[in-house]
N, C-alpha and C positions, 0 to 999 in steps of 0.2 A: 483229198486224202483217201486212201483205199479203205474200203469197208472193214477189212480184216486187221487193220492196225490196232494193236492193243493200247488202250488209253490208260486204263486202271490195271496195273500189273498185279497188284495184290489180289484183286477179285477176278482177274482175267476178263475184263469187259472191253469190247472193241468199239472203235469209232462208229461202226455201223449200228451197233446196239444202242449207243447213245443217241445217234441221229434218229433212229426209229422211235425211241422214247420221246424225244422232243417233238417230232412230227405227230406223235400220238397224243400229245397234250401235256407232257411233263415239261414245264418251262422254267423251273427253278432248280438250283443245285440241291436243295433239300428234298424235293420230290424225286430227283434222280438218285440221290443217296438212299432214300428209303426203299425205292423199288428195285434198283439195280445193285445196290450195296457199294457203289463207288465211294471211296473215301472211308470205308469201314474196315479196311485191312490193317496190317501192321504199320503202314506208313501214315495212317489216319488222314489221307488226302494230300499229304505234302507233295506227292508226285503228280497226281492227276487233277487236282482241283482247278488249277489255272487252265489246263487244257479243256476241261468240261465247261468252264465259264466261257471260253472262247467259242466252243462248239455251240453253246446255247445262244450266244450273241450272233454268230453267223446264221443260224437257222431261224431265229426269231426277228432279227433286225434291231434288237435292243443293244445299245452301246455297251461295250465291255464294262465300262465304269458303273453302269446301272445294274449289272447282274451281280447279285449278292453271293458271297462265298458261303458254303455250308457252315452251320454252327458246330464248333468243336467243343466237346465236353469231356476233357480228360479228367481222370480221378485226381483229387487233390494230393493223394499219395496212395501207393499200392496197398491193398488190403488182402491178406490171405483168406482163402475161402473158409478155413477152419475158424477164423475169428468171427466171420459173419454167421457161420453155422452155430457157433456157441452163444451167439447173442451179444457179443461185444468183447472188448479186450479183457484179458484175465485180471487186470488190476481194477476192473470195475469202473474205470474212468471213461464215460461215454464221449467226453470232449476230445479224445484222441491222444491220451498220454503216451509216452514212449512205450513201445511194445517190441520185445525181442523174441522172434520166433524160435530161437534155439533153445 
């Protein structure tokens, strides 16, 4: 694959950058995610994770089945920044009662 092929479209990370990172010692998807930000864009790795796993496998010789996918930590539900800034929902229910932003 050519060095300039974009693997992570959200963060504009190329094949060459990922290969350089693996050759530089980053051998897990979590390390690559933390350093290069692959999988941290709007798609949350849905587009690039499998490609990155394959690149790690090719560069390290570890079978694809043994390369772990990055941990995904989506919010349980969207929270508006104003709610967090105010210290919680206006109804005072910290357990997450219904909150209407309007």
